[in-house]
C-alpha positions as CSV (number, residue, x, y, z in Angstrom):
1,M,91.7,86.0,92.6
2,R,92.1,85.3,96.3
3,H,95.8,85.2,97.0
4,S,97.2,83.6,100.2
5,R,100.3,85.6,100.2
6,V,100.6,89.5,100.2
7,A,103.9,91.2,99.2
8,V,104.3,94.5,100.9
9,I,106.4,97.0,98.9
10,G,107.3,100.4,100.5
11,A,107.6,103.2,98.3
12,P,109.0,106.2,100.5
13,L,108.6,108.7,97.7
14,D,108.2,112.3,98.5
15,L,109.9,113.9,95.4
16,G,106.5,114.4,93.7
17,A,104.7,116.2,96.6
18,G,104.6,119.8,97.4
19,R,104.9,119.2,101.1
20,R,107.6,117.0,102.8
21,G,107.1,114.0,105.0
22,V,105.0,111.7,103.1
23,D,108.1,109.5,102.5
24,M,107.5,108.3,106.1
25,G,104.1,107.0,105.1
26,P,105.2,103.4,104.6
27,S,106.7,103.2,108.1
28,A,103.6,104.8,109.6
29,I,101.4,102.3,107.8
30,R,103.6,99.4,109.1
31,V,103.6,100.9,112.6
32,A,99.8,100.7,112.5
33,E,100.1,97.0,112.8
34,L,99.5,96.1,109.1
35,Q,101.3,92.7,109.1
36,L,99.4,91.6,112.2
37,R,96.0,92.7,110.7
38,L,96.6,90.8,107.5
39,S,97.8,87.9,109.3
40,R,94.8,87.5,111.2
41,L,92.9,87.4,107.9
42,S,95.0,84.2,107.2
43,Y,97.3,85.8,104.7
44,I,101.2,84.9,104.8
45,V,102.7,88.4,104.5
46,E,106.0,89.0,103.2
47,D,107.3,92.4,103.6
48,L,110.0,93.1,101.0
49,G,111.1,96.4,102.4
50,N,111.5,99.8,100.6
51,V,112.5,100.5,97.0
52,A,115.4,103.0,96.9
53,V,114.6,106.7,96.5
54,E,116.7,109.6,96.1
55,Q,116.6,112.3,98.7
56,A,115.5,115.7,97.8
57,E,118.3,117.3,99.5
58,S,120.9,115.5,97.4
59,R,119.3,116.5,94.0
60,D,118.4,119.6,92.0
61,S,114.7,119.8,91.4
62,G,115.2,120.3,87.6
63,N,112.5,121.1,85.2
64,P,110.0,123.3,87.1
65,H,107.1,121.8,85.2
66,A,107.9,118.4,86.4
67,R,110.1,118.5,89.4
68,Y,112.5,115.7,90.1
69,L,111.3,113.7,87.1
70,P,114.2,111.6,86.4
71,E,114.6,110.5,90.1
72,I,110.8,109.9,90.2
73,A,110.8,107.7,86.9
74,E,113.8,105.7,88.3
75,T,111.8,105.1,91.5
76,C,108.8,104.1,89.6
77,R,110.8,101.7,87.5
78,R,112.2,100.0,90.7
79,I,108.4,99.9,92.0
80,A,107.2,98.3,88.6
81,I,110.0,95.6,88.8
82,A,109.2,94.8,92.3
83,V,105.4,94.5,91.7
84,D,105.9,92.5,88.6
85,K,108.1,90.0,90.5
86,A,105.8,89.9,93.3
87,A,102.8,89.0,90.9
88,N,105.0,86.5,88.8
89,D,105.5,84.7,92.3
90,G,101.9,84.3,93.0
91,K,101.8,87.1,95.7
92,F,99.4,89.9,95.8
93,P,101.3,93.3,95.5
94,L,100.5,95.7,98.1
95,V,102.3,99.0,97.7
96,L,102.5,101.6,100.5
97,G,103.1,105.4,99.7
98,G,104.7,107.8,99.4
99,D,103.3,110.3,97.3
100,H,100.7,109.2,94.3
101,S,103.5,109.5,91.5
102,A,104.4,105.9,92.8
103,A,101.3,104.7,91.1
104,A,103.0,105.2,87.7
105,G,105.2,102.4,88.8
106,T,102.9,100.1,90.6
107,I,100.4,100.1,87.7
108,S,103.2,99.6,85.1
109,G,104.3,96.5,87.0
110,I,100.8,94.9,87.5
111,A,99.9,95.8,83.9
112,R,103.0,94.2,82.4
113,H,102.4,91.0,84.5
114,F,99.0,90.6,82.7
115,R,100.3,91.9,79.4
116,K,102.8,88.8,79.3
117,K,99.5,86.7,79.4
118,K,98.0,89.0,76.6
119,Q,95.5,90.3,79.2
120,S,94.5,93.8,80.4
121,I,93.7,95.4,83.8
122,G,91.2,97.9,84.8
123,L,91.8,100.6,87.4
124,I,89.9,102.2,90.2
125,W,91.4,105.3,91.4
126,V,89.9,106.8,94.7
127,D,91.1,110.4,95.1
128,A,89.9,113.8,95.7
129,H,92.0,114.9,92.8
130,A,92.1,113.8,89.2
131,D,95.9,113.6,88.9
132,M,95.7,114.2,85.3
133,N,98.0,117.1,84.8
134,T,100.9,117.1,82.6
135,P,103.9,119.2,82.8
136,D,102.3,121.5,80.2
137,S,99.3,122.0,82.4
138,S,100.7,121.9,86.0
139,M,100.8,125.0,87.8
140,S,103.1,123.5,90.8
141,G,105.2,121.2,88.6
142,N,104.5,118.4,91.3
143,V,104.6,115.1,89.6
144,H,102.1,113.7,92.2
145,G,99.6,115.6,90.2
146,M,100.3,113.5,87.0
147,P,100.3,109.8,87.5
148,L,96.8,109.0,86.2
149,A,97.5,110.8,83.0
150,C,100.7,108.9,82.7
151,V,99.1,105.4,83.1
152,L,96.6,106.5,80.4
153,G,99.6,107.5,78.1
154,K,99.7,111.1,78.6
155,G,102.6,113.0,80.1
156,P,106.4,112.5,80.3
157,R,107.7,109.5,78.4
158,E,109.8,108.5,81.4
159,L,106.7,107.6,83.1
160,T,104.3,106.6,80.3
161,H,106.7,104.2,78.8
162,I,108.0,102.3,81.7
163,F,108.7,98.7,80.2
164,N,108.2,100.3,76.9
165,F,104.4,100.1,76.3
166,S,101.7,102.7,76.7
167,P,99.0,103.2,77.8
168,K,99.0,100.8,80.8
169,V,95.1,101.0,81.3
170,E,92.6,101.8,78.6
171,A,90.5,104.9,79.5
172,K,87.4,102.9,79.1
173,N,88.6,100.6,81.9
174,A,89.6,103.5,84.2
175,V,87.4,104.9,86.9
176,L,87.9,108.0,89.3
177,V,86.0,108.0,92.4
178,G,85.5,110.8,95.0
179,L,86.7,113.7,92.8
180,R,86.1,117.1,94.3
181,D,89.2,119.3,93.4
182,V,90.3,119.8,89.8
183,D,92.9,122.4,88.5
184,Q,91.6,124.8,86.2
185,L,93.9,123.7,83.1
186,E,93.3,120.2,84.1
187,R,89.4,120.3,83.6
188,Q,89.2,119.9,79.9
189,M,91.8,116.9,80.0
190,V,89.6,115.2,82.5
191,R,86.4,115.7,80.4
192,E,88.1,114.4,77.3
193,S,90.0,111.5,78.8
194,G,87.3,108.8,78.3
195,V,87.8,108.0,82.0
196,H,84.6,107.4,84.0
197,I,84.4,110.0,86.8
198,F,82.3,109.9,89.9
199,T,82.6,113.2,91.8
200,M,81.5,113.5,95.5
201,R,78.2,115.0,94.1
202,D,77.5,111.5,92.4
203,I,78.3,109.7,95.6
204,D,76.0,112.3,97.5
205,E,73.1,111.8,95.0
206,R,73.5,108.2,94.3
207,G,75.2,106.7,97.3
208,M,78.5,104.7,97.2
209,K,76.8,101.4,96.8
210,S,75.5,102.5,93.3
211,V,78.7,104.4,92.2
212,M,81.0,101.4,93.1
213,S,78.8,99.0,91.3
214,D,79.4,100.9,88.1
215,A,82.9,101.5,88.8
216,I,83.6,97.9,89.1
217,R,81.4,97.0,86.0
218,Y,83.6,99.6,83.9
219,A,86.9,98.3,85.5
220,L,86.2,94.8,84.7
221,D,84.7,95.3,81.0
222,G,87.0,93.0,79.1
223,T,89.8,93.0,81.7
224,A,91.4,90.2,83.7
225,G,90.9,92.2,87.0
226,F,91.6,95.6,88.4
227,H,94.0,97.6,90.5
228,V,92.8,99.9,93.3
229,S,94.9,103.0,93.9
230,F,93.7,104.7,97.1
231,D,94.8,108.2,97.9
232,M,94.1,108.8,101.6
233,D,93.0,112.5,100.8
234,A,90.0,111.0,99.2
235,V,88.6,110.6,102.8
236,D,87.3,113.8,104.6
237,P,90.2,115.4,106.6
238,R,88.2,115.0,109.7
239,E,88.9,111.3,109.4
240,A,92.2,111.4,107.7
241,P,93.9,114.4,108.7
242,G,97.4,113.3,107.8
243,V,97.5,114.1,104.1
244,G,99.4,116.7,102.2
245,T,96.6,118.2,100.2
246,P,93.4,117.9,102.4
247,V,90.2,118.9,100.8
248,A,87.0,119.2,102.9
249,G,83.7,117.3,102.0
250,G,85.4,113.9,101.3
251,L,84.3,110.3,101.7
252,T,83.0,109.4,105.2
253,L,84.6,106.5,107.2
254,R,81.8,104.0,106.1
255,E,81.8,105.2,102.4
256,A,85.6,104.5,102.2
257,H,85.2,101.1,103.8
258,L,82.2,100.1,101.5
259,A,84.2,101.0,98.5
260,M,87.0,98.7,99.5
261,E,84.8,95.9,100.7
262,M,83.0,96.0,97.4
263,A,86.2,96.1,95.6
264,G,87.3,93.0,97.5
265,D,84.0,91.2,97.2
266,T,84.5,90.9,93.6
267,G,87.5,88.5,93.9
268,M,89.2,90.4,90.9
269,L,91.4,92.7,92.7
270,T,94.9,92.3,91.0
271,S,96.7,94.7,93.5
272,L,96.4,97.5,95.8
273,E,98.1,100.6,96.9
274,A,97.5,103.2,99.8
275,V,99.3,106.5,99.2
276,E,99.8,109.9,100.5
277,V,99.9,109.1,104.2
278,N,102.0,112.1,105.8
279,P,102.7,111.4,109.5
280,V,104.2,115.1,110.0
281,L,100.6,116.3,109.4
282,D,98.8,113.5,111.3
283,T,97.3,113.2,114.7
284,A,98.4,110.1,116.6
285,N,98.9,108.1,113.4
286,R,95.1,108.1,112.7
287,T,95.5,108.4,108.9
288,A,98.0,105.4,108.8
289,E,95.7,103.4,111.0
290,L,92.7,104.2,108.8
291,A,94.9,103.2,105.9
292,V,95.4,99.8,107.4
293,Q,91.7,99.4,108.0
294,L,90.8,100.1,104.4
295,I,93.5,97.7,103.3
296,A,92.1,95.1,105.5
297,S,88.5,95.8,104.1
298,A,89.8,95.2,100.7
299,L,91.4,92.0,101.4
300,G,88.6,90.4,103.1
301,K,87.9,91.9,106.6
302,R,84.1,91.9,107.2
303,I,81.9,92.8,110.1
304,L,80.7,89.2,110.6
């Protein structure tokens, strides 16, 4: 599924996060020479700019159990339309976040593209957190803790039914890699979800190669390909300090690269997003630069 053209879609969304600043993530990733590095891999890169996002200062946060939900849902709808159109045009959709609630839009868009062909997609979700809360379980009301539940069909209808179908991905084809921080009320939902879970302990015991081999097998079981949603807080904060919800004990630099390299090696990567880069909390744009390096690894950059 090697594309020659990459469509970059910025999602400067911070309404779903508890800390401000992640809306500048797409700019930080672009500043880290994303277009140049992908061009060196022989891609034609078309930057489609940013989707429109409401500013928190101009809106009331609304429901405390799902803050800014209408505004987030509208942004996700715009992301979904842009991703679907890019895929229809034969381009590889690359979404730059922004907080992780944007994934509800990205995955809706690529799922719709394949649904029109009567095909389904798999999902590899690389994250320190499960992101399977719903408004009933969330202690913060931050929607960036809910998008994986939404693409699996659980949560607010505004997000589960973008394009009027749900789920976007079957649980048996969804894989969570790098989990190490789960909310108390979220634990049971994670266990009962049917999603394949690989925690940091699994990676410690088995190694990233073994974990990713299984993850890819699950994501490709009966699907046309798979999307990778990479939250930068999956990486240890010593390597990726510029994230809003850092958790110690994350992926090493090489583990993160190996995961993306193995995903790219399959030739079945349908789309990709890198989210939760917060320049306000970063050091000399290190996290954005790492995001660009990981994107390049997924899209074919190799040591030799």
